[in-house]
C-alpha positions as CSV (number, residue, x, y, z in Angstrom):
1,M,0.1,0.0,-0.1
2,S,1.5,3.8,-0.6
3,V,0.3,6.9,0.5
4,Q,1.3,10.0,-2.0
5,C,2.0,12.5,1.0
6,T,4.1,12.3,3.6
7,L,2.3,12.4,7.0
8,S,2.8,14.3,10.1
9,S,3.5,12.3,13.0
10,R,0.1,13.3,14.8
11,E,-1.6,12.0,11.4
12,R,1.0,8.9,11.0
13,L,0.1,7.7,14.5
14,L,-3.9,8.5,14.7
15,R,-4.0,6.5,11.3
16,T,-2.0,3.4,12.5
17,L,-3.9,3.1,15.5
18,K,-7.2,3.4,13.5
19,G,-5.9,1.0,10.9
20,K,-5.8,3.5,7.9
21,Q,-3.0,3.9,5.3
22,V,0.3,5.5,6.4
23,D,3.5,6.6,4.3
24,R,5.9,4.8,6.6
25,V,6.0,2.7,10.0
26,P,5.9,5.2,13.5
27,V,9.2,4.7,15.1
28,S,8.9,5.8,18.9
29,L,11.3,6.6,21.6
30,Y,8.8,5.0,24.1
31,E,9.7,6.7,27.8
32,F,11.9,9.4,26.2
33,D,8.8,11.1,25.5
34,G,7.8,12.9,28.3
35,F,8.2,10.5,31.1
36,Y,11.6,11.7,31.7
37,D,11.0,15.1,31.4
38,S,12.0,15.8,35.0
39,W,15.7,14.8,34.5
40,I,16.5,13.8,30.7
41,G,17.1,17.5,29.7
42,K,20.2,17.8,32.0
43,Y,22.4,15.0,30.3
44,P,24.2,16.2,27.0
45,E,24.2,12.5,26.0
46,Y,20.6,12.3,26.2
47,R,20.0,15.4,24.5
48,D,22.0,14.6,21.6
49,I,19.7,11.7,21.0
50,L,16.9,13.8,21.4
51,E,18.2,16.2,19.0
52,Y,19.0,13.6,16.6
53,A,15.3,12.3,16.5
54,R,13.8,15.3,16.2
55,G,11.8,15.1,13.0
56,K,12.2,11.7,12.7
57,T,10.6,9.8,15.3
58,D,6.8,9.7,16.2
59,K,6.0,11.0,19.8
60,M,3.4,9.5,22.0
61,Y,4.2,11.8,24.6
62,F,3.4,11.1,28.2
63,W,0.7,13.7,30.0
64,S,-0.9,13.3,33.3
65,P,-3.3,15.8,35.1
66,D,-2.3,17.9,38.3
67,W,-2.6,15.5,41.4
68,K,-1.9,18.2,43.6
69,G,-4.0,17.9,46.9
70,I,-5.2,14.2,45.9
71,N,-3.6,10.9,47.1
72,Q,-3.6,9.0,44.0
73,F,-2.6,6.0,45.7
74,C,-6.6,5.5,46.7
75,F,-7.9,8.6,44.6
76,T,-9.0,10.7,46.9
77,P,-7.6,13.3,49.7
78,I,-6.0,12.6,52.7
79,E,-5.9,14.9,55.6
80,K,-2.3,16.4,56.1
81,K,-2.8,15.4,59.9
82,M,-3.0,11.5,58.5
83,L,0.2,11.7,56.5
84,K,3.8,11.6,57.7
85,T,6.9,11.7,55.4
86,K,10.6,11.4,56.5
87,E,13.2,11.3,54.5
88,W,17.2,10.7,54.9
89,Q,20.0,9.7,52.8
90,D,22.7,6.7,52.8
91,G,25.3,6.8,50.9
92,N,23.7,7.3,47.2
93,R,20.7,6.3,48.2
94,R,17.7,8.5,49.1
95,Y,15.0,7.1,51.5
96,V,11.5,8.5,51.5
97,R,9.3,7.0,54.4
98,T,5.5,7.7,54.2
99,I,3.2,6.8,57.0
100,I,-0.6,7.2,56.8
101,H,-2.4,7.1,60.3
102,T,-5.7,5.4,59.3
103,P,-8.9,4.9,61.7
104,K,-7.5,1.3,62.1
105,G,-3.6,2.0,62.7
106,N,-0.7,2.9,60.7
107,L,0.3,1.8,56.8
108,Q,3.9,2.3,56.1
109,S,5.7,2.4,52.5
110,T,9.5,2.9,52.0
111,R,11.0,4.2,48.5
112,I,14.3,4.5,47.2
113,V,15.8,6.9,44.8
114,E,19.6,5.8,44.0
115,E,22.2,8.5,42.6
116,G,22.5,7.8,38.8
117,I,19.1,5.5,38.8
118,H,16.2,7.9,37.2
119,T,13.0,5.8,39.0
120,V,11.7,5.0,42.3
121,W,12.2,1.7,43.7
122,Q,9.7,0.3,46.7
123,K,11.3,-1.5,49.3
124,E,8.5,-1.4,51.6
125,H,4.7,-1.7,50.2
126,F,1.7,-0.3,52.4
127,C,0.0,-3.6,52.9
128,K,1.9,-6.7,54.1
129,S,-1.3,-8.6,55.7
130,I,-5.3,-9.0,55.9
131,E,-5.2,-6.5,58.7
132,D,-3.6,-3.9,56.6
133,V,-6.0,-3.7,54.0
134,E,-8.9,-3.7,56.9
135,K,-6.5,-0.4,57.3
136,F,-6.3,0.9,54.0
137,L,-10.4,0.1,53.6
138,S,-10.6,2.5,56.6
139,I,-9.6,5.4,55.1
140,P,-12.1,7.7,54.1
141,Y,-13.2,8.1,50.2
142,D,-14.2,11.1,49.1
143,P,-13.5,11.4,45.4
144,V,-12.0,14.7,44.3
145,F,-10.6,15.1,40.7
146,P,-7.2,16.7,39.3
147,D,-7.2,19.7,37.1
148,V,-6.8,18.7,33.7
149,S,-6.6,22.1,32.3
150,G,-3.2,21.7,31.1
151,F,-4.0,19.1,28.8
152,R,-5.2,21.4,25.7
153,Q,-1.7,23.3,26.4
154,A,0.2,20.4,26.0
155,D,-1.6,18.7,23.1
156,K,-1.0,22.7,21.6
157,R,2.4,22.5,22.2
158,L,3.0,19.0,21.2
159,G,1.6,20.0,17.8
160,D,2.2,17.9,14.7
161,E,5.3,16.1,16.5
162,G,3.0,13.2,17.6
163,I,-0.3,12.6,20.1
164,L,-0.4,12.8,23.7
165,L,-0.8,9.4,26.2
166,V,-2.3,9.0,29.6
167,D,-1.0,6.2,31.5
168,L,-4.2,4.6,33.5
169,P,-3.8,2.1,36.2
170,D,-6.2,-0.7,36.0
171,P,-7.9,-2.4,39.1
172,L,-5.1,-5.0,39.1
173,C,-2.4,-2.7,39.1
174,M,-3.6,-0.6,42.0
175,V,-4.3,-4.0,43.8
176,A,-1.0,-5.8,43.1
177,E,0.9,-2.7,43.8
178,L,-0.3,-2.5,47.4
179,F,1.7,-5.4,48.5
180,S,5.2,-6.7,47.2
181,F,4.5,-9.2,44.5
182,S,5.2,-12.1,46.9
183,D,2.7,-11.2,49.4
184,F,0.2,-10.4,46.6
185,L,0.0,-13.7,45.5
186,S,0.1,-15.5,48.8
187,L,-2.7,-13.7,49.8
188,L,-4.4,-14.6,46.3
189,L,-3.8,-17.9,47.6
190,T,-5.9,-17.7,51.1
191,E,-8.1,-14.7,50.5
192,E,-9.3,-14.6,46.8
193,K,-12.3,-13.2,48.0
194,V,-10.4,-10.0,49.8
195,I,-8.5,-9.3,46.6
196,I,-11.9,-9.2,44.3
197,K,-13.2,-6.7,46.9
198,L,-10.1,-4.7,46.3
199,L,-10.4,-5.2,42.4
200,D,-14.1,-3.7,42.5
201,I,-13.4,-1.0,44.8
202,F,-10.4,0.3,42.6
203,Y,-12.6,-0.5,39.7
204,E,-15.4,1.8,40.9
205,R,-12.6,4.7,41.6
206,I,-10.5,4.4,38.3
207,H,-14.1,4.3,36.5
208,K,-15.2,7.7,38.0
209,Y,-11.7,9.4,37.5
210,L,-11.3,8.3,33.7
211,E,-14.8,9.6,33.0
212,H,-13.9,12.6,34.9
213,L,-10.9,12.7,32.2
214,L,-13.3,12.5,29.4
215,K,-15.7,14.3,30.0
216,N,-13.2,17.4,30.2
217,G,-11.9,16.8,27.0
218,V,-9.1,14.4,27.6
219,I,-9.6,12.3,24.3
220,T,-6.5,10.6,23.3
221,L,-4.8,7.6,23.5
222,Y,-4.8,5.8,27.1
223,R,-2.0,3.0,28.1
224,I,-3.5,0.6,30.3
225,V,-1.3,-0.7,32.9
226,G,-1.4,-3.8,35.2
227,P,-2.6,-6.8,33.0
228,E,0.8,-8.0,33.1
229,Y,0.6,-9.0,37.2
230,A,-2.0,-11.6,36.1
231,T,0.1,-13.3,32.9
232,P,2.4,-17.1,33.3
233,P,4.0,-17.9,34.8
234,Y,2.7,-15.9,38.0
235,L,-1.0,-16.6,37.6
236,A,-3.3,-19.3,35.2
237,P,-5.0,-17.6,32.3
238,S,-8.1,-18.0,34.2
239,Y,-7.0,-15.5,36.5
240,F,-6.6,-12.9,33.5
241,D,-10.4,-13.2,32.2
242,K,-11.4,-12.7,35.9
243,F,-8.8,-10.0,37.3
244,V,-8.1,-8.3,33.9
245,C,-10.7,-8.7,31.4
246,K,-13.7,-8.0,33.6
247,Y,-12.7,-5.1,34.3
248,D,-10.4,-3.4,31.4
249,K,-12.9,-4.3,28.8
250,N,-15.5,-1.6,30.5
251,L,-12.5,0.9,30.7
252,I,-11.9,0.7,27.3
253,S,-15.5,0.6,26.2
254,L,-15.6,3.9,28.1
255,I,-12.8,5.3,26.4
256,H,-13.8,4.7,23.1
257,S,-17.6,6.1,24.0
258,Y,-15.8,9.4,24.2
259,G,-13.9,8.8,21.3
260,G,-10.3,7.9,22.8
261,L,-8.0,4.9,22.0
262,A,-7.0,2.3,24.2
263,R,-3.7,0.5,24.5
264,I,-2.8,-2.5,26.7
265,H,0.6,-2.4,28.1
266,C,1.5,-6.0,29.2
267,H,5.1,-7.2,29.5
268,G,6.0,-11.3,29.4
269,R,4.4,-14.0,28.6
270,I,1.2,-13.4,26.5
271,R,0.8,-16.4,24.2
272,Q,-2.1,-18.2,26.6
273,V,-4.1,-14.4,27.1
274,L,-3.4,-13.0,24.0
275,D,-7.1,-14.3,22.8
276,M,-8.4,-12.5,25.8
277,I,-6.7,-9.3,24.8
278,I,-8.0,-9.1,21.6
279,S,-11.2,-10.1,23.0
280,M,-11.2,-6.8,24.7
281,Q,-11.2,-4.8,21.7
282,P,-8.4,-2.2,22.3
283,D,-6.7,-0.2,19.6
284,A,-3.2,-1.2,20.4
285,L,-1.2,-3.6,22.1
286,D,2.5,-3.0,23.6
287,P,5.9,-4.4,23.9
288,I,5.0,-7.9,22.4
289,E,8.5,-9.0,23.6
290,P,10.2,-11.5,21.7
291,P,11.3,-15.0,23.3
292,P,13.2,-15.6,25.5
293,D,11.9,-12.5,27.5
294,G,8.3,-13.2,25.9
295,D,6.8,-16.5,24.6
296,I,5.2,-15.6,21.4
297,E,6.8,-14.5,18.0
298,L,5.6,-11.0,16.6
299,K,4.6,-12.6,13.4
300,E,2.1,-15.1,15.4
301,V,0.7,-12.2,17.3
302,K,0.2,-10.2,14.0
303,K,-1.7,-13.5,12.3
304,R,-3.7,-14.1,15.6
305,A,-4.4,-10.5,15.6
306,G,-4.9,-9.6,12.3
307,D,-6.2,-6.1,11.5
308,K,-8.1,-5.8,14.8
309,I,-5.3,-4.3,16.8
310,T,-2.2,-1.9,16.3
311,L,0.8,-3.9,17.6
312,M,3.9,-1.8,19.2
313,G,7.2,-3.3,20.0
314,N,9.2,-5.7,19.9
315,I,12.8,-4.2,20.5
316,E,14.2,-5.2,23.9
317,E,15.6,-2.6,26.0
318,R,18.5,-4.8,26.6
319,C,19.6,-5.1,23.5
320,F,20.6,-1.7,23.5
321,E,22.8,-2.4,25.9
322,T,24.3,-5.8,24.9
323,C,24.2,-5.9,20.8
324,S,26.1,-4.3,18.3
325,K,25.0,-1.6,15.3
326,K,24.6,-4.7,13.2
327,E,22.5,-6.6,15.3
328,I,20.1,-4.0,16.2
329,D,19.9,-3.2,12.5
330,A,18.8,-6.8,11.8
331,L,16.3,-6.8,15.0
332,V,14.6,-3.7,13.3
333,R,14.6,-5.3,9.9
334,K,13.1,-8.6,11.6
335,A,10.3,-6.7,13.6
336,I,9.1,-4.5,10.7
337,E,9.1,-7.4,8.4
338,E,6.9,-9.5,11.2
339,G,4.6,-6.4,12.3
340,A,4.1,-4.2,9.6
341,S,2.4,-6.0,6.6
342,G,-0.8,-4.6,6.0
343,G,-0.1,-1.7,8.5
344,R,-1.3,-1.5,12.4
345,F,2.6,-1.4,13.6
346,V,4.8,0.9,15.6
347,L,8.3,-0.1,16.1
348,L,8.9,0.5,20.1
349,P,11.4,-0.6,22.7
350,T,9.8,-2.8,25.2
351,A,11.4,0.3,27.5
352,M,14.3,3.0,27.5
353,P,17.3,3.6,29.4
354,L,17.1,5.6,32.6
355,T,20.9,5.5,34.0
356,T,23.5,8.4,33.7
357,P,25.9,8.9,32.8
358,L,24.7,6.9,29.3
359,D,27.1,4.5,27.9
360,P,28.1,5.6,24.6
361,K,27.3,2.2,23.0
362,I,23.8,2.5,24.1
363,K,23.5,6.0,22.6
364,E,24.9,4.8,19.2
365,N,22.7,1.5,19.4
366,I,19.5,3.9,20.0
367,I,20.4,6.0,17.0
368,Q,21.1,2.9,14.9
369,Y,17.7,1.8,16.0
370,I,15.9,5.2,14.7
371,D,18.2,5.1,11.1
372,S,16.8,1.1,10.8
373,G,13.4,2.0,11.4
374,L,13.6,4.8,9.1
375,K,15.2,2.5,6.3
376,Y,13.0,-0.4,6.5
377,G,9.8,1.3,7.7
378,G,8.9,2.6,4.3
379,Y,5.3,1.5,2.6
């Protein structure tokens, strides 16, 4: 297929997501687009990549509303007197401890930020037991919604360089991340009814939050995060239907009812749950990890999904660290050959580096990824 004119990145992404003809495969730098805004511009090696990518890649730019005064942990304000925060430094690590004084006792979490690694590690989760769940449920819920007035300004600033992307945790994401994952799986074995109760509660809160965004004009692409917690080998496929499809299909339907687009984000082994993902009718699926990280080749996903879903992937982030430029070129070529036939494919890494300083080899491989995407991605 061919398109005579050269499309803008915004047009290219929207047409790809809707299964329409485009001039070339969109090429994404994933978290480099907005998610790292707080730090990425401070480092010359990252700025060099962003400058090289200008006019070449297609941005799905992360945007989030202003949560000031609202605790996203439970989608409700928490009074200042109920919160206590303590911070301290130990070597190159900064610790942040948060204590919530609930009507039934204290909940405590601890996060770590390590120098040179631009992410947050959760060392201690709020819930460790069934008693902690009761404490969480005792927090008064009085929904107040975030300010979304910045959406239109952000969309105008982005212009034709791409589209805005909103992260949306699903109920399973919120429930699983109340606990360490081992504690979550242990509780599931003995207290499944409690897990389902939490899922129902978070579904109601997320639905109200999402409806608030949509009613106030945040009509764009939503990345629904959390389904991977119910994939093998962690849980049997039957849990995916019970813990993911039951809720996420309704969130997707709500997004569609306002003219928005929905993208399911699911790392890991998706072979056994792929048909369930397709049945929810999302517009896109990412990151479709190839074996051995995943358990299914992109060409099989393409065959099973047909033209129903835009596929996004399939380049592992670790390959930027371990591969040669020649190997990156071959991986990109293979991904495009397997995913782009008939359209509805976006070249996307499974993640992006977040360490500083950035290894020069990684920088060269990301630039090669861009070049190869443009070289092989034409229709």
